[in-house]
VEXDREN-2710 file (C-alpha; in Angstrom, 1 decimal):
% VEXDREN-2710
k/r/px/py/pz
1/MET/135.2/102.2/183.9
2/ALA/136.0/104.8/186.0
3/THR/137.2/102.5/188.9
4/ALA/140.3/101.2/186.6
5/ASP/142.4/104.6/186.4
6/PRO/142.1/105.4/190.5
7/LEU/142.9/101.9/191.4
8/ARG/146.0/101.9/189.0
9/GLY/147.0/105.4/190.7
10/LEU/147.0/103.7/193.9
11/ALA/148.6/100.8/192.7
12/VAL/151.5/102.9/191.2
13/LEU/151.7/105.2/194.2
14/ALA/152.5/102.1/196.5
15/VAL/155.2/100.7/194.1
16/VAL/157.0/104.4/194.6
17/ALA/156.6/104.1/198.2
18/VAL/158.2/100.8/198.4
19/HIS/161.0/101.9/196.4
20/VAL/161.9/105.1/197.8
21/PRO/162.9/103.7/201.3
22/ALA/165.5/101.7/200.0
23/GLY/166.7/104.6/197.8
24/ALA/167.0/106.7/200.9
25/LEU/169.0/103.9/202.6
26/PHE/171.3/103.6/199.5
27/ALA/171.7/107.3/199.2
28/THR/172.9/107.6/202.8
29/GLY/174.8/104.5/203.1
30/TYR/172.8/102.2/205.3
31/LEU/171.6/99.9/202.9
32/LYS/172.4/96.1/203.3
33/GLY/174.7/94.9/200.6
34/ALA/175.5/98.5/199.4
35/GLY/178.1/98.9/202.4
36/GLY/175.2/99.5/205.1
37/THR/173.4/97.0/207.3
38/LEU/169.5/98.0/207.2
39/ARG/166.8/96.7/205.2
40/PRO/163.7/98.9/204.3
41/GLU/161.3/96.6/205.9
42/THR/162.9/96.8/209.4
43/ALA/164.9/100.2/209.1
44/PHE/161.5/102.2/209.1
45/GLY/159.9/101.0/212.5
46/SER/156.4/100.7/212.8
47/LEU/155.9/102.2/208.9
48/GLY/157.9/99.1/207.8
49/LEU/155.0/96.7/208.4
50/VAL/153.3/98.8/205.7
51/LEU/156.2/99.1/203.3
52/ASP/156.3/95.2/203.5
53/ALA/152.8/95.1/202.5
54/LEU/153.2/97.3/199.5
55/PRO/154.6/95.0/197.0
56/MET/151.2/93.6/196.7
57/ALA/150.4/96.4/194.5
58/VAL/151.9/94.6/191.6
59/TYR/149.3/92.0/192.1
60/LEU/146.8/94.5/192.2
61/PHE/148.0/95.5/188.5
62/PHE/148.0/91.7/187.4
63/ALA/144.3/91.4/188.6
64/LEU/143.3/95.0/187.0
65/SER/144.7/93.3/183.5
66/GLY/143.1/89.9/184.2
67/PHE/139.6/92.2/184.4
68/LEU/140.1/94.5/181.7
69/ILE/142.0/92.4/179.2
70/THR/140.0/89.5/179.1
71/ARG/136.6/91.0/179.5
72/PRO/135.5/91.7/175.9
73/PHE/136.7/88.0/175.3
74/VAL/134.8/86.4/178.4
75/GLU/131.5/88.6/177.4
76/ALA/131.4/87.5/173.9
77/PHE/131.8/83.8/174.8
78/VAL/129.2/83.9/177.7
79/ALA/126.7/85.7/175.1
80/GLY/128.0/83.9/172.1
81/ALA/128.9/86.7/170.1
82/ALA/131.9/86.7/167.4
83/LEU/135.3/86.2/168.6
84/PRO/136.8/90.0/169.3
85/SER/139.6/90.9/166.4
86/LEU/143.1/89.2/167.5
87/ARG/144.6/91.5/165.2
88/SER/143.4/94.5/167.0
89/TYR/144.1/92.8/170.3
90/ALA/147.5/92.3/169.3
91/ARG/148.2/95.7/167.8
92/ASN/146.5/97.6/171.1
93/ARG/148.7/95.6/173.3
94/VAL/152.1/96.4/171.4
95/LEU/151.5/99.9/171.1
96/ARG/150.5/100.2/174.7
97/ILE/153.6/98.7/176.0
98/PHE/156.4/98.8/173.8
99/PRO/156.9/102.2/172.9
100/ALA/157.2/103.9/176.4
101/ALA/159.1/101.0/177.6
102/TRP/161.7/101.4/174.8
103/ALA/162.0/105.0/175.7
104/LEU/162.9/104.3/179.3
105/LEU/165.6/101.8/177.8
106/ALA/166.9/104.4/175.3
107/VAL/167.2/106.8/178.4
108/VAL/169.1/104.0/180.5
109/LEU/171.4/103.2/178.1
110/ILE/172.5/106.5/176.8
111/HIS/172.5/108.3/180.1
112/TYR/173.8/105.6/182.3
113/GLY/175.9/103.0/179.5
114/ASP/175.2/99.5/179.6
115/ARG/177.4/98.8/182.7
116/GLY/178.4/95.7/181.4
117/ALA/175.3/94.0/180.5
118/ASP/176.2/91.6/177.6
119/ALA/174.5/91.0/174.1
120/GLY/172.0/88.5/175.5
121/GLU/170.9/90.6/178.3
122/LEU/170.5/93.7/176.0
123/LEU/168.3/91.9/173.9
124/SER/166.0/90.4/176.7
125/MET/165.8/93.9/177.9
126/ILE/164.7/95.3/174.4
127/THR/162.0/92.6/173.9
128/LEU/160.9/93.0/177.6
129/THR/161.7/89.3/178.1
130/GLU/164.3/89.7/181.1
131/SER/163.6/89.1/184.9
132/TYR/166.2/91.3/186.2
133/THR/167.5/88.7/188.6
134/PRO/170.1/89.4/188.5
135/HIS/171.2/92.5/185.9
136/PRO/173.8/95.2/185.8
137/LEU/170.7/97.4/185.0
138/LYS/168.6/96.3/187.8
139/SER/168.7/99.2/189.6
140/LEU/167.4/101.5/186.9
141/ALA/165.2/98.9/184.8
142/GLY/164.8/96.2/187.4
143/GLN/160.8/96.8/187.6
144/LEU/160.2/96.0/184.0
145/TRP/160.1/92.5/185.0
146/SER/156.3/92.8/185.4
147/LEU/156.0/93.6/181.8
148/LYS/157.6/90.0/181.0
149/VAL/154.7/88.8/182.9
150/GLU/152.3/90.8/181.4
151/LEU/153.4/90.4/177.8
152/SER/153.1/86.3/179.0
153/PHE/149.6/86.9/179.5
154/TYR/148.7/88.8/176.6
155/VAL/149.9/85.8/174.7
156/LEU/147.8/83.5/176.7
157/VAL/144.4/85.0/176.4
158/PRO/144.1/84.6/172.8
159/VAL/145.3/81.0/172.9
160/VAL/142.8/79.9/175.1
161/SER/140.3/82.3/173.5
162/VAL/140.8/80.5/170.2
163/MET/140.5/76.9/171.7
164/LEU/137.3/78.1/173.8
165/TRP/135.5/79.2/170.6
166/ARG/136.4/76.0/168.9
167/LEU/134.4/74.2/171.8
168/ARG/131.9/77.0/172.0
169/ASP/129.1/75.2/170.2
170/ARG/129.0/72.0/172.4
171/VAL/128.8/74.0/175.7
172/PRO/125.3/75.1/176.5
173/HIS/124.9/78.7/176.6
174/ALA/123.8/78.1/180.4
175/ARG/127.3/76.6/181.5
176/ARG/129.4/79.0/179.5
177/ARG/129.9/80.9/182.6
178/LEU/131.1/78.2/184.7
179/VAL/133.6/76.9/181.8
180/VAL/135.1/80.2/182.7
181/TYR/135.3/79.7/186.4
182/VAL/136.8/76.3/185.9
183/LEU/139.8/77.6/183.9
184/ALA/140.2/80.1/186.2
185/ALA/140.2/77.7/189.2
186/ALA/142.8/75.7/186.9
187/GLY/145.3/78.7/186.5
188/ALA/144.9/79.6/189.9
189/GLY/145.9/75.7/190.7
190/VAL/149.0/76.0/188.6
191/SER/150.3/79.2/190.4
192/LEU/150.0/77.6/193.7
193/VAL/151.4/74.3/192.6
194/PHE/154.5/75.8/191.0
195/SER/154.9/78.2/194.0
196/ALA/154.8/75.5/196.5
197/VAL/157.5/73.4/194.3
198/GLU/159.7/76.3/193.4
199/GLY/159.9/78.0/196.8
200/TRP/161.1/81.6/197.4
201/GLY/163.7/81.8/194.3
202/PHE/163.1/85.7/192.9
203/ALA/163.5/84.3/188.9
204/GLN/160.6/81.9/190.0
205/GLN/158.6/84.6/191.2
206/ARG/158.9/86.7/188.3
207/THR/157.0/84.4/186.0
208/LEU/153.4/83.8/184.8
209/ALA/153.4/80.6/186.6
210/TRP/153.9/82.0/189.8
211/THR/151.5/85.2/189.3
212/LEU/149.1/83.8/187.2
213/ILE/146.4/83.3/190.1
214/ALA/146.5/87.0/190.3
215/PHE/145.3/87.4/186.8
216/MET/142.8/84.6/187.6
217/SER/141.0/87.3/190.2
218/GLY/140.3/89.6/187.1
219/VAL/139.1/86.9/185.0
220/VAL/136.6/85.6/187.3
221/LEU/135.3/89.0/187.8
222/ALA/135.3/89.4/184.1
223/ALA/132.9/86.4/184.1
224/VAL/130.7/87.4/187.4
225/LEU/129.7/90.6/185.5
226/ALA/129.2/89.2/181.9
227/SER/126.2/90.1/180.4
228/ARG/124.9/91.0/183.8
229/GLN/122.4/94.2/183.4
230/PRO/122.6/97.0/185.7
231/ARG/120.3/96.6/188.8
232/PRO/119.0/99.1/191.7
233/ALA/121.4/98.5/194.6
234/GLY/120.7/99.5/198.2
235/ARG/122.9/99.8/201.3
236/ARG/123.7/96.1/201.2
237/ILE/125.9/96.2/198.1
238/ARG/127.7/99.6/199.5
239/VAL/128.4/97.8/202.8
240/LEU/129.8/94.3/201.2
241/ALA/132.0/96.5/198.8
242/SER/133.4/98.4/201.6
243/THR/133.9/95.5/203.5
244/ALA/135.6/93.8/200.6
245/PHE/138.1/96.5/200.3
246/ALA/139.2/97.0/203.7
247/GLY/139.4/93.0/204.0
248/GLY/141.9/93.3/200.9
249/LEU/143.7/95.9/203.0
250/ALA/143.9/94.0/206.0
251/LEU/144.8/90.7/204.0
252/ALA/147.9/92.6/202.5
253/LEU/149.5/93.0/206.0
254/VAL/148.7/89.5/206.9
255/SER/150.4/88.0/203.8
256/ALA/153.1/90.1/203.9
257/HIS/153.8/89.2/207.7
258/TYR/152.4/85.7/208.4
259/GLY/152.6/84.2/204.8
260/THR/155.4/81.6/205.9
261/ALA/155.0/78.9/203.0
262/PRO/155.2/80.5/199.2
263/PRO/151.8/78.9/198.3
264/VAL/150.0/80.4/201.3
265/THR/151.7/83.6/200.5
266/ASN/150.5/83.6/196.9
267/LEU/146.9/82.9/198.0
268/LEU/146.6/85.7/200.6
269/ALA/148.2/88.2/198.4
270/THR/145.7/87.3/195.6
271/LEU/142.8/87.3/197.9
272/SER/144.1/90.8/199.2
273/VAL/143.8/92.7/195.7
274/THR/140.6/90.5/194.9
275/GLY/139.0/92.5/197.9
276/LEU/140.9/95.8/196.6
277/LEU/139.8/95.1/193.1
278/TRP/136.3/93.7/193.3
279/GLY/134.9/96.0/196.1
280/PRO/135.0/99.1/194.1
281/VAL/134.4/97.8/190.5
282/ILE/131.0/95.8/191.8
283/LEU/129.7/99.0/193.4
284/GLU/130.3/101.0/190.4
285/VAL/128.6/98.3/188.2
286/ARG/125.7/98.0/190.6
287/THR/125.4/101.9/191.3
288/GLY/127.1/103.8/188.4
289/ARG/130.0/105.2/190.7
290/THR/132.3/104.3/193.2
291/TRP/133.5/106.0/196.5
292/ARG/134.1/109.9/196.0
293/TRP/137.5/109.7/197.8
294/LEU/138.7/106.8/194.9
295/ASP/136.9/108.6/191.9
296/ASN/138.6/112.1/191.7
297/ARG/140.4/113.8/189.1
298/VAL/143.9/113.5/191.2
299/LEU/144.0/109.8/191.2
300/ALA/142.2/109.4/187.8
301/TRP/145.4/111.4/186.3
302/VAL/147.7/109.5/188.3
303/GLY/146.0/106.6/187.0
304/ASP/146.2/107.3/183.4
305/ARG/149.9/108.2/183.6
306/SER/150.6/105.2/185.8
307/TYR/152.6/103.3/183.2
308/ALA/155.3/105.9/182.8
309/ILE/155.2/106.6/186.4
310/TYR/156.0/103.1/186.9
311/LEU/158.6/103.0/184.3
312/PHE/160.5/106.0/184.9
313/HIS/160.5/106.2/188.9
314/LEU/163.7/104.4/189.6
315/VAL/165.6/106.5/186.9
316/VAL/164.2/109.8/188.2
317/MET/164.9/108.8/191.9
318/ALA/168.6/107.8/190.8
319/GLU/169.1/111.5/189.6
320/LEU/167.8/112.9/192.9
321/TYR/170.0/110.9/195.0
322/PRO/172.9/113.6/195.0
323/ILE/170.1/116.2/196.7
324/VAL/169.8/113.8/200.0
325/ARG/173.2/111.9/199.9
326/GLY/174.9/114.6/202.3
327/MET/172.0/114.2/204.8
328/GLU/172.3/112.8/208.2
329/GLY/169.7/110.3/208.8
330/TYR/168.2/108.1/206.4
331/LYS/164.6/109.0/207.8
332/MET/165.2/112.4/206.7
333/ALA/166.4/111.4/203.6
334/TYR/163.1/109.6/202.9
335/ALA/161.0/112.4/204.0
336/VAL/162.6/114.5/201.2
337/LEU/163.1/111.8/198.6
338/LEU/159.6/110.6/198.4
339/PRO/157.8/113.6/197.6
340/LEU/160.6/114.9/195.0
341/THR/160.3/111.6/193.5
342/LEU/156.9/111.6/193.0
343/ILE/156.6/115.4/191.6
344/ALA/159.5/114.3/189.0
345/SER/158.0/111.2/188.1
346/PHE/154.8/112.8/187.7
347/ALA/156.4/115.4/185.4
348/VAL/158.4/112.7/183.5
349/ALA/155.1/110.7/183.1
350/GLU/153.4/113.7/181.3
351/LEU/156.0/114.1/179.0
352/SER/156.1/110.5/178.1
353/TRP/152.3/110.5/177.9
354/ARG/152.3/113.6/175.3
355/LEU/155.6/112.8/173.3
356/VAL/155.4/108.9/173.4
357/GLU/152.4/107.0/174.5
358/ARG/149.6/109.3/173.1
359/PRO/151.1/109.4/169.7
360/ALA/151.9/105.7/169.6
361/LEU/148.4/105.1/170.6
362/ARG/146.9/107.3/168.0
363/LEU/148.7/104.9/165.5
364/LYS/146.0/102.2/166.1
365/ARG/143.3/104.4/164.5
366/GLY/142.5/104.3/160.7
367/SER/144.9/101.4/159.7
368/VAL/142.8/98.7/161.5
369/PRO/140.0/97.0/160.1
370/ALA/136.5/97.7/161.7
371/ALA/135.1/95.0/163.5
372/ALA/133.1/92.6/161.8
373/PRO/129.7/92.4/161.4
374/ALA/127.0/89.5/162.2
375/VAL/127.1/87.8/159.0
376/THR/123.9/85.4/159.4
377/PRO/120.4/86.5/160.2
378/ALA/120.4/84.6/163.3
379/GLY/123.4/86.4/164.7
380/LEU/121.1/89.4/164.7
381/LEU/119.1/87.8/167.5
382/ALA/122.1/87.1/169.8
383/HIS/122.2/88.6/173.1
384/ASP/123.7/91.8/173.3
385/PRO/124.0/94.7/175.9
386/TRP/122.9/97.2/173.2
387/GLN/119.8/99.1/174.5
388/MET/117.9/99.4/171.1
389/THR/115.2/97.5/169.1
390/LEU/116.0/95.4/166.5
391/GLY/114.6/97.7/164.0
392/GLU/116.4/101.0/165.6
393/ARG/119.7/98.9/165.5
394/ALA/118.6/98.1/161.7
395/ALA/117.9/101.6/160.8
396/LEU/121.3/102.6/162.5
397/GLU/123.4/100.2/160.8
398/GLY/121.8/101.4/157.4
399/LEU/122.6/105.1/158.0
400/LEU/126.3/104.2/158.8
401/ALA/126.7/101.8/156.0
402/ARG/125.6/104.6/153.5
403/LEU/127.4/107.4/155.4
404/LYS/130.7/105.6/156.3
405/PRO/131.3/108.3/158.7
406/ALA/135.2/109.2/159.2
407/LEU/134.5/110.9/162.6
408/ALA/131.7/110.1/164.6
409/ILE/130.7/111.3/168.2
410/GLU/128.4/109.4/170.6
411/ILE/126.8/110.9/173.8
412/GLY/125.8/108.0/176.2
413/THR/128.0/105.0/176.0
414/ALA/125.8/102.9/178.4
415/GLU/127.0/99.2/178.0
416/GLY/128.7/99.8/174.7
417/GLY/126.2/98.1/172.2
418/SER/125.6/101.3/169.9
419/THR/129.7/101.9/170.0
420/ARG/130.1/98.5/168.7
421/CYS/128.0/99.4/165.8
422/LEU/129.9/102.5/165.2
423/GLY/133.1/100.5/165.4
424/ARG/131.7/98.6/162.4
425/HIS/131.6/101.4/160.0
426/CYS/133.5/104.5/161.4
427/ALA/137.1/105.4/161.7
428/GLU/137.3/107.2/164.2
429/ILE/134.9/107.6/167.4
430/HIS/134.5/109.8/170.5
431/SER/132.0/108.5/173.4
432/PHE/131.1/110.9/176.1
433/ASP/129.6/109.3/179.3
434/LEU/130.1/109.3/182.9
435/THR/131.4/105.8/182.9
436/HIS/132.3/103.3/180.1
437/PRO/132.6/99.6/180.1
438/ALA/136.0/98.0/181.0
439/GLY/138.0/97.2/178.3
440/LEU/135.7/98.6/175.6
441/ALA/138.4/100.5/174.3
442/ASP/140.8/97.8/174.1
443/GLU/138.4/96.2/172.0
444/LEU/137.8/98.9/169.6
445/PRO/140.8/100.4/168.6
446/MET/139.2/103.5/166.8
447/LEU/137.5/104.6/170.0
448/THR/138.4/107.2/172.1
449/THR/136.2/107.5/175.7
450/HIS/135.6/111.1/177.1
451/THR/134.9/110.5/180.9
452/GLY/132.5/113.1/182.7
453/ASP/129.5/115.4/182.1
454/SER/128.8/116.0/178.6
455/HIS/127.9/119.3/179.1
456/GLU/131.2/120.2/180.2
457/LEU/133.3/118.1/177.8
458/LEU/131.6/118.3/174.7
459/PRO/131.6/122.0/173.8
460/ALA/135.5/122.3/174.7
461/PHE/136.0/118.9/172.4
462/LEU/133.9/120.6/169.5
463/GLU/136.1/123.8/170.1
464/ARG/139.1/121.6/169.4
465/LEU/137.7/120.1/166.4
466/THR/136.9/123.6/164.9
467/ALA/140.2/125.0/165.6
468/ALA/141.8/121.8/164.0
469/GLY/139.7/122.7/161.0
470/ARG/138.1/118.9/161.4
471/ARG/134.3/118.0/160.6
472/VAL/132.0/115.6/162.2
473/ASP/130.4/113.0/160.2
474/PHE/127.9/111.5/162.6
475/VAL/126.3/112.1/166.0
476/LEU/124.1/109.5/168.0
477/VAL/122.7/111.5/171.1
478/ASP/121.2/108.9/173.8
479/GLY/123.1/110.4/177.1
480/ASP/120.9/112.5/179.2
481/HIS/117.3/111.4/179.4
482/ILE/116.3/114.9/181.3
483/ALA/114.4/117.5/178.8
484/GLU/117.0/120.2/179.7
485/GLY/120.1/117.8/179.5
486/VAL/118.8/116.8/175.9
487/ARG/118.1/120.3/174.8
488/ARG/121.7/121.3/176.0
489/ASP/123.4/118.7/174.5
490/VAL/121.5/119.3/171.1
491/GLU/122.2/123.3/171.2
492/ASP/125.6/122.3/171.9
493/LEU/126.0/120.2/168.9
494/LEU/124.4/122.6/166.4
495/ALA/126.3/125.6/167.9
496/SER/129.6/124.2/166.4
497/PRO/130.8/124.7/163.0
498/ALA/132.4/121.4/163.2
499/VAL/128.8/119.8/163.3
500/ASP/127.8/121.4/160.1
501/GLY/127.0/118.7/157.6
502/ALA/126.6/115.9/160.0
503/ALA/123.8/113.4/160.4
504/ILE/122.6/113.3/164.3
505/VAL/120.4/110.5/165.4
506/LEU/118.5/110.8/168.5
507/HIS/117.6/108.0/170.4
508/ASP/114.1/107.6/172.7
509/ALA/112.9/110.4/171.0
510/ALA/109.4/109.0/171.6
511/ASN/110.0/109.7/175.5
512/ASP/108.2/112.4/176.7
513/GLU/111.3/114.1/178.5
514/VAL/113.4/113.6/175.7
515/ARG/110.7/115.2/173.3
516/ALA/110.3/117.8/175.6
517/GLY/114.0/118.7/175.6
518/LEU/114.4/118.4/171.3
519/ARG/111.1/120.7/171.3
520/ALA/112.6/123.4/173.3
521/ALA/115.8/123.4/171.0
522/GLY/113.7/124.9/168.2
523/LEU/115.1/122.3/165.7
524/ASP/112.4/122.8/163.3
525/THR/113.4/126.8/163.0
526/HIS/117.2/126.5/163.8
527/PRO/119.1/127.8/160.9
528/SER/121.6/124.8/160.6
529/VAL/119.1/122.0/160.3
530/ALA/118.3/121.1/156.9
531/TYR/116.0/118.3/157.5
532/LEU/114.1/117.3/160.9
533/ASP/112.0/113.8/161.5
534/LEU/111.6/113.2/165.2
535/ASP/110.0/109.9/164.1
536/PHE/112.6/108.7/161.7
537/VAL/111.9/105.1/163.7
538/ALA/108.9/105.3/165.7
539/GLY/109.0/104.7/169.2
540/HIS/106.8/102.3/171.5
541/LEU/104.1/102.8/174.3
542/SER/104.8/100.3/176.9
543/ALA/101.8/97.9/177.8
544/PRO/99.9/97.3/180.8
545/GLY/101.6/95.0/183.3
546/ARG/105.1/95.4/181.6
547/PRO/108.1/97.1/182.9
548/TYR/107.6/101.0/182.1
549/GLU/103.8/100.6/181.6
550/GLY/102.2/103.4/180.1
551/GLN/105.6/105.3/179.1
552/LEU/106.9/105.9/175.5
553/TRP/110.4/104.9/174.8
554/GLY/112.8/104.4/172.0
555/GLY/112.3/105.6/168.6
556/LEU/115.0/107.5/166.4
557/GLY/114.7/110.8/165.7
558/LEU/117.0/111.9/162.5
559/VAL/118.7/115.7/162.3
560/ILE/120.5/116.9/159.3
561/ALA/122.9/119.7/160.2
562/ASP/123.9/121.2/157.0
563/ALA/123.1/125.4/157.0
564/ALA/124.0/125.5/153.2
565/ALA/121.4/122.8/152.2
566/ARG/118.5/124.3/154.1
567/GLY/116.0/126.0/152.1
568/GLU/113.4/128.7/152.4
569/GLU/110.5/125.9/153.2
570/PRO/110.1/123.9/156.5
571/CYS/113.1/121.1/156.9
572/PHE/110.5/118.4/157.3
573/GLU/106.9/117.8/155.4
574/PRO/104.2/117.6/157.8
575/ASP/101.3/117.1/155.4
576/LEU/102.7/113.7/154.4
577/PHE/101.8/111.8/157.5
578/GLU/100.6/111.9/160.8
579/PRO/103.9/112.1/163.6
580/ALA/104.0/108.9/165.1
581/GLY/105.2/110.1/168.6
582/ASP/102.0/112.2/168.7
583/LEU/99.9/109.5/167.6
584/LEU/100.9/107.5/170.5
585/ARG/100.4/110.1/172.8
586/GLU/97.0/110.6/172.0
587/LEU/96.5/106.5/172.3
588/ARG/97.6/106.7/175.8
589/GLN/95.1/109.5/176.5
590/LEU/92.2/107.6/175.0
591/ARG/93.4/104.4/176.7
592/GLU/94.3/106.2/179.9
593/ALA/92.9/103.7/182.6
594/PRO/94.8/100.5/181.6
595/TYR/97.9/102.9/182.6
596/PRO/97.7/103.7/186.2
597/ALA/101.7/104.5/186.4
598/ALA/101.0/106.6/183.2
599/ALA/98.2/108.4/185.0
600/ALA/99.7/109.1/188.3
END
């Protein structure tokens, strides 16, 4: 989902912005409790009103986790599908959280020492179970308290999911979404009661019991969107999304300044991040994209590196203190320290991504079993967001079962139905689309998503494969459905040496635009094509009075790209049968009257 990374980017920028004022006061000797008398909330005048609201950014991280982590489980529960692999889930969470956090702790302990921390405190740091209230290394690693909360939630998710699956058959399909809502409401209630009883203690606030309400906002959003098909959205949904986001910003200020009782502040903070999360996510789901100011490369990059920025920014800031320590005035120190901390944190985050996080994430591929297939005939009929007919699905499953591809490419992720099919058979998948379903990469450990225009991303990716001497075994083309876009996708594939020897399946090959693009690519005479059948699985002609009446859709085309296997004769055998797609077009012409939409 394109919205997730920019929201993470905004959240981590807010976290850095709220910590730098305290750093500026500390470095210049004005911080209360460190030789001074000033607090960040009051020292910066009207800016303090904003600074006081920025800690809500951590709740936005929690709400995002509640949405992205639970969405595969909620989708499967509501749809009646199989429970996602708990082994893959656990492995993915460990590989995502621990390596970078341990890298930070290694830097802290080697560079600064333990500062008197005892064995128990060091052990709790390493296991990410420390609340840092107080702790000798709080000023350098205190932000890791949120990882303790996140890990607690990660443990809770499979426990609750297993319980739900055991009860699933007793819950009517129509009421399963309601069950999720009830459980989320119960979780929110636990948080409100806990915060009312425990009060404002830091140790109590840094627990899952206190913060669970923020995660529940994301869980409810996952339930709202479960099994929902995209629908055209007009001005109303855009206005509602903008209103929700603006309301979230307003509530952040209100909760920071007017929430006097712990449960009230907890509730207002959660409502705030609900608006900030729900607005752009629902807008993207309904319209296919979010606001341009949010969906941009800069915020997406910051969001992609947000975990490392969050981890390392306090250490980076501590290393920059000598630069501002001699300045007169903490406000000038803040103006200098903030951009320097951001720039240096970005650089460290890039190093962390390249040297620690990305190599760790690669470990989850290849050694994790593929997702389990449906084991009963009735399982084939279960609700699925996959936009293929049962016959097309069976043909695709059959090809993949025979080929057992090591590396597969998918152009067009949509709701992830065909991606999950690839996940049952492929060791490594690269999927290209403008947006991707939230949580899909977490559900499928062998999947790497490439977000953007395939015409720009695919050629560069294929060049990297060629340079590395790697070969693609299987390609599913189901992205652009305009003739020119289809032609470019196919030509980009066949132009790459990395695709020589691959099986290429083309969905919606019966469609007029798609077939025109395939014809324009000159597949029947292409020197790399050893076999071609544009009607490997026949498409269909939509009936009168039905959606898309008179239009041709569906069908699978099959291309075997193998220059060495191509003979002198044509790569298909036209004399054996009449092409099904051409017959459907002739039938439509003969019965043109019942299809006013097609005739127009």
